[in-house]
C-alpha positions as CSV (number, residue, x, y, z in Angstrom):
1,M,-68.8,-12.7,24.6
2,G,-65.9,-15.7,25.3
3,E,-62.1,-15.3,24.7
4,N,-61.3,-15.8,21.0
5,P,-59.1,-19.2,21.2
6,F,-57.9,-18.4,17.5
7,A,-56.7,-15.0,18.9
8,R,-54.9,-16.5,22.0
9,K,-53.3,-19.2,19.6
10,R,-52.0,-16.5,17.4
11,A,-50.6,-14.4,20.5
12,V,-48.6,-17.6,21.5
13,L,-47.3,-18.3,18.0
14,L,-45.9,-14.4,17.7
15,A,-44.4,-14.7,21.1
16,Y,-42.7,-18.0,20.0
17,K,-41.6,-16.2,16.5
18,E,-40.2,-13.1,18.3
19,Q,-38.0,-15.6,20.6
20,R,-36.5,-17.3,17.6
21,V,-35.9,-13.8,15.9
22,R,-34.4,-12.7,19.3
23,G,-32.5,-15.7,19.3
24,R,-31.2,-15.3,15.9
25,K,-30.0,-11.8,16.7
26,Y,-28.3,-12.8,19.7
27,A,-26.4,-15.3,17.4
28,H,-25.0,-12.7,15.2
29,V,-23.6,-10.7,18.1
30,G,-19.8,-11.3,17.9
31,L,-20.2,-13.6,15.4
32,K,-17.4,-12.2,12.8
33,L,-15.1,-11.7,15.9
34,R,-15.7,-15.4,16.9
35,R,-15.2,-16.4,13.2
36,L,-11.4,-14.7,13.4
37,M,-10.5,-15.8,16.6
38,D,-8.8,-19.3,18.0
39,P,-11.6,-21.4,19.4
40,G,-11.2,-21.3,23.3
41,S,-8.8,-18.2,23.3
42,V,-11.7,-15.5,24.1
43,T,-11.4,-13.5,27.2
44,E,-14.2,-10.7,27.2
45,L,-13.5,-7.5,28.1
46,W,-15.2,-4.6,29.9
47,Q,-18.6,-6.7,29.5
48,D,-20.5,-4.4,32.4
49,L,-19.9,-1.1,31.2
50,E,-23.1,0.7,30.3
51,T,-24.1,4.0,29.8
52,Q,-25.6,6.1,32.0
53,D,-28.1,8.2,29.5
54,P,-26.3,11.6,29.6
55,L,-29.4,13.3,28.5
56,Q,-31.9,11.3,30.0
57,F,-33.6,11.3,26.8
58,P,-37.2,10.3,26.3
59,G,-37.5,6.9,25.7
60,Y,-33.8,5.9,25.7
61,R,-33.9,3.7,28.5
62,E,-36.5,1.6,27.3
63,K,-34.9,1.3,24.1
64,L,-31.7,0.4,25.6
65,E,-33.3,-2.4,28.0
66,D,-35.1,-3.8,24.8
67,N,-31.7,-4.2,22.7
68,Q,-30.1,-5.8,25.9
69,Q,-33.2,-7.9,25.9
70,R,-32.7,-9.1,22.3
71,T,-29.4,-9.3,22.3
72,G,-27.8,-10.0,26.0
73,A,-25.3,-7.7,25.6
74,R,-24.8,-4.3,27.5
75,D,-24.0,-2.3,24.3
76,A,-22.9,-2.5,20.8
77,L,-19.3,-3.0,21.1
78,M,-18.0,-6.5,22.3
79,C,-14.1,-6.2,23.2
80,V,-11.8,-9.7,23.7
81,K,-8.4,-10.9,24.2
82,G,-7.6,-13.8,22.4
83,T,-5.5,-15.4,19.8
84,I,-5.2,-15.8,15.7
85,D,-3.3,-18.6,14.9
86,S,-1.5,-18.3,18.3
87,N,-0.9,-14.5,17.4
88,P,-2.1,-12.3,20.6
89,V,-4.6,-9.3,19.5
90,V,-7.0,-7.6,21.0
91,C,-10.2,-7.7,18.9
92,C,-13.6,-5.7,19.0
93,E,-17.0,-6.1,16.8
94,L,-19.4,-3.4,16.8
95,S,-22.5,-4.9,15.7
96,A,-25.7,-3.4,14.0
97,S,-28.0,-5.6,15.9
98,F,-27.8,-3.6,18.9
99,L,-29.4,0.0,18.2
100,M,-27.9,-0.2,14.6
101,G,-24.2,-0.3,16.3
102,S,-24.5,3.3,16.9
103,M,-21.3,4.9,18.9
104,G,-22.5,6.4,22.1
105,S,-20.2,6.6,25.4
106,V,-19.7,2.8,26.2
107,V,-18.8,2.0,22.6
108,G,-16.4,5.2,22.4
109,E,-15.0,4.2,26.0
110,K,-14.5,0.5,25.2
111,I,-12.6,1.5,21.6
112,A,-10.3,3.6,23.8
113,R,-9.6,0.9,26.6
114,A,-9.1,-1.6,23.6
115,A,-6.6,0.8,22.0
116,E,-4.6,1.2,25.4
117,E,-5.0,-2.5,26.3
118,A,-3.1,-3.6,22.8
119,D,-0.6,-0.8,23.6
120,Q,0.3,-2.0,26.7
121,D,0.3,-5.8,25.5
122,K,2.5,-4.7,22.3
123,C,-0.1,-6.6,19.6
124,P,-2.4,-5.6,17.4
125,L,-5.8,-4.1,17.3
126,I,-8.7,-5.5,14.9
127,I,-11.8,-3.5,15.0
128,I,-14.7,-5.2,13.1
129,S,-17.4,-2.4,12.3
130,A,-21.0,-2.3,11.6
131,S,-22.9,0.8,12.8
132,G,-24.9,3.8,11.6
133,G,-22.9,6.4,13.0
134,A,-23.0,8.4,16.4
135,R,-26.0,7.8,18.6
136,M,-28.6,10.4,18.5
137,Q,-29.8,9.8,22.0
138,E,-26.7,11.0,23.6
139,G,-25.9,14.1,21.7
140,M,-22.9,15.6,21.9
141,Y,-21.4,13.1,24.2
142,A,-21.9,10.5,21.2
143,L,-20.4,13.0,19.0
144,F,-17.0,13.5,21.0
145,Q,-16.6,9.9,20.7
146,M,-14.8,10.4,17.1
147,E,-12.3,12.4,18.5
148,K,-11.7,10.1,21.6
149,T,-11.4,6.9,19.5
150,A,-9.5,8.8,16.9
151,A,-6.8,10.1,19.5
152,S,-6.6,6.8,21.0
153,I,-6.1,5.0,17.9
154,R,-3.7,7.6,16.6
155,R,-1.5,7.3,19.9
156,F,-1.3,3.3,19.6
157,Q,-0.3,3.5,15.9
158,R,2.5,6.1,17.0
159,H,4.0,3.5,19.7
160,G,4.5,1.2,16.8
161,G,0.8,-0.6,16.9
162,L,-0.6,-2.5,14.1
163,F,-4.6,-1.6,13.8
164,I,-6.5,-3.3,11.2
165,S,-9.9,-2.0,10.3
166,I,-12.5,-4.5,9.0
167,L,-15.7,-2.5,7.4
168,T,-18.7,-4.6,7.1
169,D,-22.5,-3.4,6.2
170,P,-23.1,-0.7,6.9
171,T,-20.2,1.6,8.1
172,M,-21.4,4.9,8.1
173,G,-21.4,8.6,9.8
174,G,-19.4,9.1,12.9
175,V,-17.8,5.8,12.6
176,S,-16.6,5.8,9.3
177,A,-15.3,9.4,10.0
178,S,-13.5,8.4,13.1
179,F,-11.8,5.0,13.9
180,A,-12.9,2.8,11.2
181,S,-11.2,4.6,8.7
182,L,-7.6,5.2,10.6
183,G,-6.5,1.2,10.0
184,D,-2.8,0.6,9.1
185,L,-4.6,-1.8,7.1
186,I,-8.0,-1.6,5.6
187,L,-10.0,-4.6,4.8
188,A,-14.0,-4.6,3.5
189,E,-16.6,-7.0,2.9
190,P,-18.2,-7.4,-0.5
191,D,-21.1,-4.8,-1.3
192,A,-20.6,-3.0,2.4
193,L,-22.4,0.3,2.3
194,I,-19.1,2.3,3.6
195,G,-19.3,6.2,3.7
196,F,-20.2,9.5,5.8
197,A,-23.8,10.6,4.6
198,G,-26.0,7.9,4.1
199,P,-27.0,7.8,0.2
200,R,-30.6,9.0,0.5
201,V,-29.5,12.3,2.1
202,I,-26.9,12.5,-0.7
203,A,-29.4,12.4,-3.1
204,Q,-31.7,14.5,-1.5
205,T,-29.2,16.9,-1.1
206,I,-28.1,17.2,-4.6
207,H,-31.3,16.1,-6.3
208,Q,-29.2,13.8,-8.5
209,K,-29.4,10.3,-8.9
210,L,-26.7,8.4,-7.8
211,P,-24.5,5.9,-9.7
212,K,-24.9,2.1,-9.2
213,G,-22.5,0.6,-6.7
214,F,-22.1,4.2,-5.0
215,Q,-20.2,4.1,-1.4
216,K,-20.3,0.5,-1.8
217,A,-16.8,-1.6,-0.9
218,Q,-15.9,-1.7,-4.2
219,F,-16.5,2.0,-4.5
220,Q,-14.1,2.8,-1.8
221,L,-11.3,0.4,-2.9
222,E,-11.6,2.2,-6.6
223,H,-11.1,5.2,-4.8
224,G,-7.9,4.3,-2.4
225,F,-9.9,4.3,0.6
226,A,-9.3,0.6,1.5
227,D,-6.6,-2.1,0.7
228,R,-8.4,-5.2,0.0
229,I,-12.1,-6.8,-0.2
230,A,-12.4,-9.9,1.5
231,E,-15.6,-12.6,1.6
232,P,-16.8,-13.2,5.0
233,E,-15.7,-16.7,5.4
234,K,-12.3,-15.7,4.2
235,M,-11.4,-12.8,6.6
236,R,-9.7,-15.1,9.3
237,E,-7.1,-16.2,6.2
238,E,-6.8,-12.5,5.3
239,V,-6.5,-11.4,8.4
240,L,-3.8,-14.1,9.5
241,Q,-1.7,-13.2,6.4
242,L,-1.4,-9.6,7.1
243,L,-0.5,-10.2,11.1
244,R,2.4,-12.8,9.6
245,F,4.1,-9.6,7.3
246,H,3.9,-7.7,10.8
247,V,5.3,-10.1,13.7
248,K,8.5,-8.2,14.5
249,G,11.4,-10.4,14.5
250,E,9.9,-13.4,13.4
251,K,11.8,-15.4,10.7
252,T,9.8,-18.6,10.1
253,L,6.0,-17.7,9.6
254,L,6.4,-18.4,5.8
255,R,4.5,-21.4,4.6
256,K,6.5,-21.9,1.5
257,D,9.6,-22.1,0.0
258,L,10.9,-19.5,-2.7
259,P,10.3,-21.0,-6.1
260,D,13.0,-22.5,-8.2
261,D,12.4,-22.8,-11.6
262,E,14.1,-25.4,-13.4
263,C,15.6,-23.2,-15.5
264,I,17.2,-21.1,-12.9
265,Q,18.8,-24.3,-11.5
266,Q,20.3,-25.6,-14.6
267,A,21.6,-22.4,-16.2
268,P,25.2,-23.1,-17.0
269,D,27.9,-20.7,-16.0
270,L,26.0,-17.6,-14.7
271,P,27.9,-14.8,-14.7
272,D,28.2,-12.3,-11.4
273,M,26.4,-9.2,-11.0
274,V,28.7,-6.3,-11.7
275,K,29.2,-4.3,-8.1
276,N,32.2,-2.4,-9.1
277,H,32.2,1.2,-10.8
278,G,34.1,1.3,-14.1
279,Q,33.2,-2.2,-15.5
280,G,30.5,-1.3,-17.2
281,E,32.0,-0.9,-20.8
282,G,32.6,-4.3,-21.8
283,H,29.2,-5.5,-21.0
284,R,27.5,-3.3,-23.6
285,G,28.0,-5.4,-26.3
286,Q,27.0,-4.9,-29.7
287,L,23.7,-3.2,-29.0
288,S,23.0,0.5,-29.6
289,A,21.5,3.0,-26.6
290,Y,18.2,3.4,-28.7
291,E,18.4,-0.7,-29.4
292,R,18.0,-1.1,-25.7
293,V,15.2,1.4,-25.8
294,R,13.2,-0.5,-28.0
295,L,14.2,-3.8,-26.3
296,V,12.8,-2.8,-22.9
297,R,9.9,-1.4,-24.5
298,S,9.0,-4.8,-26.2
299,E,5.7,-6.0,-24.6
300,D,7.2,-9.9,-23.7
301,R,9.6,-8.3,-21.7
302,P,8.9,-9.4,-18.2
303,K,6.6,-7.0,-16.2
304,I,6.7,-6.3,-12.3
305,T,4.3,-9.0,-11.5
306,D,6.3,-11.8,-13.5
307,Y,9.4,-10.2,-11.1
308,I,7.0,-10.7,-8.2
309,D,6.2,-14.5,-9.1
310,A,9.6,-15.3,-9.3
311,L,11.4,-13.4,-6.5
312,F,8.7,-13.5,-3.7
313,T,6.2,-15.4,-2.3
314,D,2.9,-14.8,-0.5
315,F,2.5,-11.4,-2.3
316,T,-0.5,-9.6,-1.0
317,E,-1.5,-6.5,-3.0
318,L,-2.5,-3.2,-0.8
319,C,-4.5,-0.4,-2.5
320,G,-5.2,3.2,-2.2
321,D,-3.7,6.5,-1.4
322,R,-6.2,7.3,1.6
323,C,-7.1,10.5,-0.6
324,G,-9.4,9.3,-3.2
325,T,-7.3,7.6,-5.8
326,E,-6.1,4.1,-6.5
327,D,-3.7,4.4,-9.5
328,P,-3.0,0.8,-10.7
329,A,0.1,2.2,-12.7
330,I,1.8,1.5,-9.2
331,L,1.7,-2.0,-7.7
332,C,2.3,-1.8,-4.1
333,G,1.8,-4.7,-1.5
334,L,3.5,-7.2,1.3
335,A,5.5,-10.4,0.5
336,F,7.9,-12.7,2.0
337,F,11.7,-12.7,0.3
338,G,12.8,-16.3,1.9
339,S,11.5,-15.8,5.6
340,Q,12.0,-12.0,5.1
341,P,9.1,-9.7,5.0
342,V,9.6,-6.9,2.6
343,T,7.6,-4.2,1.0
344,V,7.4,-4.4,-2.8
345,I,6.7,-1.4,-5.0
346,G,6.8,-1.0,-8.5
347,H,5.6,0.8,-12.0
348,R,3.1,-1.8,-14.0
349,K,2.6,-2.0,-17.3
350,G,0.3,-4.4,-19.5
351,K,1.1,-7.5,-21.4
352,N,-1.7,-6.4,-23.9
353,L,-3.3,-3.3,-25.0
354,R,-6.3,-3.7,-23.0
355,D,-3.8,-4.3,-19.5
356,S,-1.7,-1.1,-21.2
357,L,-4.8,1.2,-21.1
358,R,-5.6,0.1,-17.6
359,F,-2.6,0.8,-16.6
360,N,-1.9,3.8,-18.3
361,F,1.1,2.4,-20.1
362,G,3.0,2.5,-16.8
363,M,2.6,6.2,-16.3
364,P,1.5,6.9,-12.6
365,G,-0.5,9.7,-11.7
366,P,-0.3,11.8,-8.3
367,G,-2.1,8.9,-6.6
368,G,0.0,6.0,-7.5
369,Y,3.1,8.1,-6.1
370,R,1.0,8.7,-2.6
371,K,-0.1,5.4,-2.4
372,A,3.6,4.3,-2.8
373,L,4.6,6.7,-0.1
374,R,1.8,5.5,2.1
375,L,2.9,1.8,1.9
376,M,6.7,3.3,2.4
377,R,6.0,4.7,5.6
378,E,4.2,1.5,6.9
379,A,7.4,-0.5,6.1
380,E,9.4,2.1,8.2
381,K,6.7,1.6,11.0
382,F,7.1,-2.2,11.1
383,G,10.7,-2.3,9.9
384,R,10.2,-4.0,6.5
385,P,13.0,-3.3,3.7
386,V,11.5,-1.7,0.3
387,I,12.1,-3.1,-2.9
388,T,11.1,-1.1,-5.9
389,F,11.0,-1.9,-9.3
390,I,11.4,1.1,-12.0
391,D,9.8,0.7,-15.6
392,T,8.3,3.8,-16.5
393,P,8.3,6.2,-19.9
394,G,7.5,8.8,-17.0
395,A,4.8,10.3,-14.7
396,Y,1.4,10.8,-16.8
397,P,1.6,14.7,-18.3
398,G,-2.1,15.2,-17.9
399,K,-4.5,17.8,-17.4
400,E,-5.7,16.1,-14.1
401,A,-2.3,14.9,-12.8
402,E,-1.4,18.6,-12.7
403,E,-4.3,19.5,-11.3
404,N,-4.1,17.2,-8.6
405,G,-0.3,17.9,-7.6
406,I,1.9,15.4,-9.4
407,S,5.0,17.5,-8.7
408,S,4.1,17.9,-5.3
409,A,3.4,14.0,-5.0
410,I,7.0,13.4,-6.4
411,A,8.8,15.7,-4.4
412,E,7.0,14.4,-1.3
413,N,8.2,11.1,-1.9
414,L,11.8,12.3,-2.8
415,A,12.1,14.1,0.4
416,A,10.3,10.9,2.5
417,M,12.8,8.2,0.8
418,A,15.6,10.5,2.1
419,E,14.8,9.8,5.6
420,L,13.3,6.6,5.6
421,R,14.6,4.6,8.1
422,V,14.8,1.3,6.4
423,P,16.9,-0.2,3.7
424,I,15.9,0.7,0.3
425,L,16.8,-1.4,-2.9
426,S,15.9,0.4,-6.5
427,I,16.1,-2.0,-9.7
428,V,15.6,-0.5,-12.7
429,T,14.0,-3.4,-14.9
430,G,13.1,-1.4,-18.1
431,E,13.2,2.3,-19.1
432,G,13.3,4.6,-16.3
433,S,12.8,8.0,-17.4
434,S,12.7,11.3,-15.2
435,G,11.2,12.1,-12.0
436,G,8.3,9.4,-12.8
437,A,11.2,7.0,-12.1
438,L,13.1,8.5,-9.7
439,G,9.8,8.9,-7.7
440,I,10.2,5.8,-6.4
441,G,13.7,5.1,-7.0
442,A,16.1,6.7,-4.5
443,G,17.5,3.9,-3.1
444,D,20.4,3.2,-0.9
445,R,21.3,1.0,-3.6
446,I,20.3,1.2,-7.4
447,L,20.9,-1.7,-9.4
448,M,20.2,-2.1,-13.3
449,L,19.2,-5.3,-16.0
450,E,21.6,-4.9,-18.3
451,N,19.5,-3.6,-21.5
452,A,17.4,-1.3,-19.1
453,V,18.0,2.3,-19.5
454,Y,17.5,5.4,-17.0
455,S,17.5,9.3,-18.0
456,V,16.5,12.3,-17.1
457,L,13.2,11.8,-19.8
458,S,12.7,9.7,-22.8
459,P,14.7,9.8,-25.9
460,E,11.7,11.4,-27.9
461,G,11.4,13.8,-25.3
462,F,14.8,14.8,-25.3
463,A,15.1,15.3,-28.9
464,S,11.6,17.2,-28.8
465,I,12.8,19.5,-26.7
466,L,16.3,19.9,-27.8
467,W,16.0,19.7,-31.6
468,K,12.0,20.2,-32.1
469,D,12.3,16.4,-33.5
470,S,11.2,13.5,-32.0
471,K,12.7,11.5,-34.9
472,R,15.9,12.0,-33.5
473,A,15.5,9.9,-30.6
474,A,18.0,7.4,-31.7
475,E,20.5,10.4,-32.0
476,A,19.6,11.7,-28.5
477,S,20.1,7.9,-27.0
478,E,23.7,8.3,-27.7
479,I,23.9,11.5,-26.2
480,M,22.1,11.0,-23.1
481,Q,24.3,8.4,-22.2
482,M,21.5,6.5,-20.3
483,T,22.5,2.7,-20.8
484,A,23.9,0.9,-17.7
485,P,27.0,0.5,-18.5
486,E,27.5,3.9,-19.2
487,L,25.7,5.1,-15.7
488,L,27.9,2.6,-13.8
489,D,30.8,4.0,-15.5
490,H,29.6,7.6,-14.3
491,G,29.3,6.1,-10.7
492,L,25.7,6.9,-11.1
493,I,24.2,3.5,-10.3
494,D,25.9,0.6,-7.9
495,G,25.7,-2.2,-10.1
496,I,24.2,-4.4,-13.5
497,I,22.4,-7.5,-13.4
498,E,23.4,-9.3,-16.5
499,E,21.0,-10.3,-19.1
500,P,21.3,-13.2,-21.5
501,E,21.8,-12.6,-25.3
502,G,18.6,-11.3,-26.5
503,G,17.5,-10.0,-23.6
504,I,15.8,-11.0,-20.2
505,Q,12.9,-12.2,-22.7
506,K,14.7,-15.0,-24.2
507,E,15.6,-16.3,-20.7
508,P,14.0,-15.2,-17.8
509,G,15.5,-17.8,-15.5
510,F,18.7,-16.3,-16.1
511,C,18.0,-13.1,-14.5
512,Y,15.8,-14.1,-11.7
513,R,18.7,-16.2,-10.2
514,R,20.8,-13.0,-10.4
515,M,18.1,-10.8,-9.2
516,K,17.5,-13.3,-6.3
517,E,21.2,-13.2,-5.3
518,A,21.5,-9.0,-5.9
519,I,18.3,-8.9,-3.2
520,E,20.1,-11.6,-0.9
521,T,23.1,-9.3,-1.1
522,F,21.6,-6.1,-0.6
523,L,19.6,-7.5,2.8
524,S,22.4,-9.0,4.0
525,D,24.7,-5.8,3.8
526,L,22.0,-3.6,5.0
527,Y,19.1,-5.3,7.0
528,G,19.6,-4.7,10.5
529,A,21.9,-1.4,9.8
530,D,21.7,1.5,12.4
531,A,18.9,3.7,11.2
532,D,20.5,6.9,11.9
533,E,23.7,5.5,9.8
534,L,21.6,4.1,7.3
535,T,20.3,7.7,6.6
536,E,23.3,9.4,6.7
537,R,25.0,7.0,4.0
538,R,21.9,7.7,1.6
539,Y,22.0,11.3,2.4
540,Q,25.5,11.4,1.7
541,K,25.2,9.4,-1.6
542,Y,22.7,11.6,-3.1
543,R,24.7,14.7,-1.9
544,S,27.6,14.0,-4.0
545,F,26.2,12.2,-6.7
546,E,28.2,14.0,-9.4
547,G,29.4,11.0,-11.0
548,A,32.1,11.6,-13.9
549,L,31.4,15.4,-13.9
550,R,32.8,15.9,-10.3
551,P,33.2,18.6,-9.5
552,V,30.4,20.4,-11.3
553,C,31.2,23.7,-9.6
554,K,34.2,25.5,-7.7
555,A,34.7,28.4,-5.5
556,A,34.3,31.9,-7.1
557,G,37.1,32.7,-9.4
558,G,38.2,28.9,-9.8
559,P,37.7,26.5,-13.0
560,V,34.5,24.7,-13.6
561,L,34.6,21.7,-15.3
562,K,33.6,21.7,-19.0
563,P,31.2,19.0,-20.6
564,E,32.2,17.4,-23.5
565,E,32.1,19.6,-26.6
566,S,29.6,18.0,-28.5
567,F,27.1,18.0,-25.7
568,N,27.8,21.8,-24.8
569,A,27.1,22.4,-28.7
570,T,24.0,20.9,-28.1
571,L,23.2,23.0,-24.9
572,Q,24.4,26.6,-27.0
573,K,21.8,25.4,-29.6
574,Q,19.1,24.9,-26.9
575,E,19.7,28.5,-25.4
576,S,19.6,29.8,-28.9
577,D,16.5,28.1,-29.8
578,I,14.9,29.9,-26.6
């Protein structure tokens, strides 16, 4: 029988089809990387590195050769030097087109070299990951690449380097559990599968059906393991914006001017911010302490997003505590004040019932404070001032908060803020209650809006504890001396930002102008200050924070300054109740 002409034709067509498939796969190797980089700026690094097949694993050499032929690459990782909008970077892409992006000895070696190259050049490192995990064919050689890459990344970061990790579909196993999860900033593509064990393995192990969206990018964002989600076509824009916040010494990267609202420009005879102690009494006006409490709790009072829109530009929210929580009750991000990059942190309340429930009425849990601490540490590393906005009835007093260490989280923040080597400005815009407020409020300078209140706890809580009657909150407000003028008179805050009659909600631009001036003064006074002197001054500020009660203690046998008689009677009543 002669050769079947149809079989031959079919074989030729299949060969052409395979070539086209190979061509398409080759086009995807390094494609995401090339989208990020400036055209013509790329120089590939270490492209000739090739595994030595350390275990002589059966069939591994043939599989490598097949993948090399299909992709035109020696292994799964491409590393380059180049620029993004003229900013020098080292950039790598781990491609699932080559053996599912698995990490073997070559991938691990290139990651380590890339971190060292970026460290030497003092430029950011960007790694785009798509991987099934460690490469099985290289056994323990592959497993130890996890430690090798994690160690090299951490050394680079400790030397002050910026590492941006971009997670694409999929990022799993030994890659997810090593360098890919160590980014100073972590971006993820929508719907990317991200995790350690695959969903099929998990389902088979626990014999349960996994929820929809489990281990997807949004799942990771909601659980605090990613900063942002960005569409692939917008990834360059996202990365470029983050780079602008981290270019040290650069003052001209801002693309937009600070917004100047018309009402700010035309506000006549704006009063100056009170800066000196002992000048607060004249600003109290006719409002009682509890009237101020009610005023700052009104829904129409500006929230942190309003202050951000009015005072800063290019705000970029960053999410997650990296420990399993994204708490929306605290908003964190990077922004420009003029041309100065700053880190902005604040309590977030809602403007309606739905948002208030979503933001837990501005009461953070442990994850919120840990997120704030993570962003403070990031600000310290890159030399950015921290500006915090305080408006909370207190930390969330729930069972879950206690189980997850709310006390520990606040304590860690207080200790860290004492030693943070960048300036911290804290502005109380509404109500500041208890350690939930102080947990992001231990600044070098503490300012309050004129009608804001700051206290050891809410008036209702105070009345409930002392008198077992929360209805006496108005009475408690007077005793607590919680208003801005009173706290200024005691020397417990550093200044008051005046509000128009009826509060900031009546004429927001009036206050935004004053707040802008206050921030400018703060940055002018403290930005660039010697870090050792800065932290020492902050330590001494809180070391002797006794206000009008100074001194609160004497040497043995010496007199002790007594509190006011009415307050002393209240304390005696509390003791008798106990």
